Each structure stands twice: as structure tokens, then as C-alpha cells.
C-alpha positions as CSV (number, residue, x, y, z in Angstrom):
1,M,291.7,129.2,119.4
2,Q,290.1,131.8,121.5
3,S,289.5,130.6,125.0
4,K,288.4,134.0,126.5
5,L,285.5,136.3,125.8
6,D,285.7,139.9,127.0
7,K,282.0,140.8,126.5
8,D,278.8,139.1,125.7
9,V,278.2,138.3,122.0
10,V,274.8,138.9,120.6
11,V,274.2,136.7,117.5
12,P,271.9,138.4,114.9
13,S,269.5,136.1,113.1
14,E,271.5,136.1,109.8
15,F,274.5,134.7,111.8
16,R,272.3,132.2,113.7
17,K,271.6,130.6,110.3
18,I,275.3,130.1,109.8
19,F,275.7,128.4,113.2
20,S,272.5,126.3,112.7
21,R,273.4,124.9,109.3
22,M,272.8,121.2,108.8
23,P,275.7,119.2,110.2
24,E,277.7,116.6,108.3
25,V,276.4,113.9,110.6
26,L,272.7,113.9,111.6
27,V,271.5,111.1,113.9
28,T,267.9,110.3,113.2
29,K,267.4,107.4,115.6
30,E,268.1,107.8,119.3
31,S,269.7,104.4,119.6
32,Q,272.4,105.5,117.1
33,I,274.0,107.7,119.8
34,E,275.3,104.6,121.7
35,F,278.4,104.7,119.6
36,L,279.3,108.0,121.4
37,S,279.8,106.2,124.8
38,S,283.6,105.8,124.0
39,K,284.1,109.5,123.3
40,I,284.3,112.7,125.4
41,L,280.7,113.8,124.9
42,I,279.3,117.3,125.3
43,T,275.5,117.7,125.0
44,V,273.8,121.0,124.4
45,G,270.0,120.9,125.1
46,D,267.6,119.1,127.3
47,V,266.4,116.4,125.0
48,V,269.8,115.2,123.8
49,T,271.1,115.2,127.4
50,A,268.1,113.1,128.5
51,T,268.6,110.8,125.5
52,A,272.3,110.3,126.4
53,L,271.3,109.5,130.0
54,R,268.7,107.0,128.8
55,Y,271.4,105.1,127.0
56,K,273.6,105.2,130.1
57,I,276.0,107.8,128.6
58,I,277.2,110.4,131.1
59,P,278.5,113.4,129.2
60,K,281.6,115.2,130.2
61,L,279.5,118.4,129.9
62,S,275.8,119.0,129.5
63,I,274.2,122.4,129.0
64,I,270.5,122.7,129.5
65,D,267.8,125.3,130.2
66,F,264.9,123.0,131.2
67,K,263.0,123.9,128.0
68,T,262.5,122.4,124.6
69,K,261.3,124.3,121.5
70,R,260.8,127.3,123.9
71,D,257.5,125.9,125.0
72,E,257.6,122.7,127.0
73,V,259.3,122.7,130.4
74,L,261.2,119.5,131.0
75,P,261.4,117.8,134.4
76,S,264.6,117.6,136.5
77,L,267.3,115.2,135.2
78,P,268.7,112.5,137.5
79,E,271.8,113.4,139.5
80,K,274.6,112.1,137.3
81,W,277.2,114.9,137.4
82,D,280.1,115.7,139.7
83,R,279.1,119.3,139.8
84,K,276.2,121.6,138.8
85,L,276.7,125.2,137.8
86,K,274.2,127.9,137.0
87,V,274.7,130.7,134.6
88,K,272.6,133.4,132.9
89,N,272.6,133.7,129.1
90,A,270.1,135.8,127.2
91,P,268.4,134.4,124.1
92,G,270.4,134.8,120.9
93,S,273.6,135.5,122.7
94,I,276.7,133.9,124.3
95,S,277.4,135.5,127.7
96,V,280.9,135.8,129.2
97,E,279.5,133.9,132.1
98,L,278.4,131.0,129.9
99,W,281.7,131.0,128.0
100,T,283.9,131.0,131.1
101,T,281.8,128.3,132.8
102,I,282.1,126.0,129.7
103,D,285.9,126.6,129.8
104,F,286.1,125.8,133.5
105,A,283.9,122.7,133.1
106,L,286.0,121.3,130.2
107,K,289.3,121.9,132.1
108,S,287.9,120.3,135.3
109,K,288.1,116.6,136.3
110,G,284.8,114.8,136.3
111,N,281.6,115.9,134.6
112,T,279.5,119.0,134.8
113,L,275.9,120.0,134.3
114,I,275.4,123.7,133.4
115,E,271.9,125.0,134.0
116,V,271.2,128.1,131.9
117,D,268.8,130.7,133.1
118,G,267.7,132.0,129.6
119,E,268.7,130.1,126.5
120,E,271.4,127.5,125.9
121,D,271.0,127.2,122.1
122,L,274.3,128.8,121.1
123,A,276.4,127.1,123.8
124,S,277.7,124.6,121.2
125,I,279.8,127.5,119.8
126,P,282.1,127.9,122.8
127,A,281.9,124.1,123.4
128,I,283.3,123.4,119.9
129,L,286.0,126.1,120.3
130,M,287.2,124.7,123.7
131,A,286.6,121.0,123.5
132,P,289.6,118.7,123.1
133,D,290.4,117.1,119.7
134,G,288.2,114.0,119.2
135,A,285.5,115.1,121.6
136,I,281.9,115.0,120.3
137,V,279.5,117.9,120.6
138,I,275.8,117.1,120.0
139,Y,272.6,119.1,120.0
140,G,269.1,118.7,118.8
141,V,267.9,119.8,115.4
142,P,264.1,120.3,116.0
143,D,262.0,117.8,114.1
144,K,265.1,116.4,112.3
145,G,267.4,114.6,114.7
146,I,270.7,115.1,116.6
147,A,273.6,117.1,115.1
148,V,276.9,115.4,115.7
149,Y,280.2,117.3,115.5
150,E,283.6,115.7,116.1
151,I,286.1,118.3,117.3
152,G,289.2,119.0,115.3
153,D,291.2,121.9,113.9
154,N,289.1,122.4,110.8
155,L,285.9,122.7,112.7
156,R,287.4,125.0,115.3
157,Q,288.9,127.3,112.6
158,L,285.5,127.5,110.8
159,V,283.6,128.4,114.0
160,S,286.4,130.8,115.2
161,H,286.3,132.6,111.9
162,E,282.6,133.1,112.1
163,I,282.8,134.4,115.7
164,E,285.6,136.8,114.7
165,R,283.5,138.0,111.8
166,L,280.5,138.5,114.1
167,R,282.6,140.5,116.6
168,G,284.2,142.6,113.8
169,I,287.7,141.3,114.5
């Protein structure tokens, strides 16, 4: 799978619908995420990250932007990570900086918090492409629950195909 990005990818709204399709697993009760404590966990979004911490689950990687539903600003999260990294990522896009920082974090020992200046909504795409088999990527589905994806070849191929289509490859 592709582990490098040579230029920022802007994701038009018609493609955002593909990447925001309803997952095969949707957790609708916060307490149901406790089963994730035995997995490598990647959280994308402030609310799911705070929820994992509330259940004493420290994700391998968390990606946040200190906003939820583009309105409400969330308070700082407790210090639970071995490192904090800051990146810029424009809304509706995946920047090279975000992509390479996710790659670095997943290859590093310990756990990482990535703070995004801009929007982190599409960060699940590079996370899915670069996470190891069996890892879990979760993100919030507003007003519905938590999307849960277990990483494997089929999911990576599906996401990779859509990114290649988007980039015209």
C-alpha cells in the first residue's frame, strides 16, 4: 500500500461521501469500546479520543483538532501520550504533512497525539492505509455513534483504490 504522498490531496464532496459511508461496525454505546483495549487503537476525532481515555484506553495514535461538529471547541485532553506533534491540514483535504506525521507516529515506539490546525476529519484514510493488520481505527459518526474499522488487506485495498481514483492514478 502507498505509504508516501507527494502532494496534498483535496477531497471533493462526492468523494467525501465514499469515505464517510456507514461502517460495517457502528458502536452506539460508549461503554462498548472497552473491547478495544486489547487492540492497537487509532482514534480520529476529539470525542472518540476523549471517550477512549474515559475508559482508560490509551490509543497508539490519536488525531484531534480541538473541535467537534465544527462548532464547539473542546478543552485540552490529559497528558497521556509519549509525544505530541502539530500539523496543518486544510478542511476537505489530506496534507502531505498530516500523511507523513501519521506514518512517523505509527512506526514509532510509544503513543502519539497529533494536533491538527485545520480539520482532522479525513485522517482516518492514511491511518487505515498505514496501520498494521489487526489494528482498529475509530472515528465519530455525528449523531449516530462510533465507526469501527479493523485493518486488513481488503479494507486497505478498498481505500487505496479510492485514493488512486481521486488522484487520477
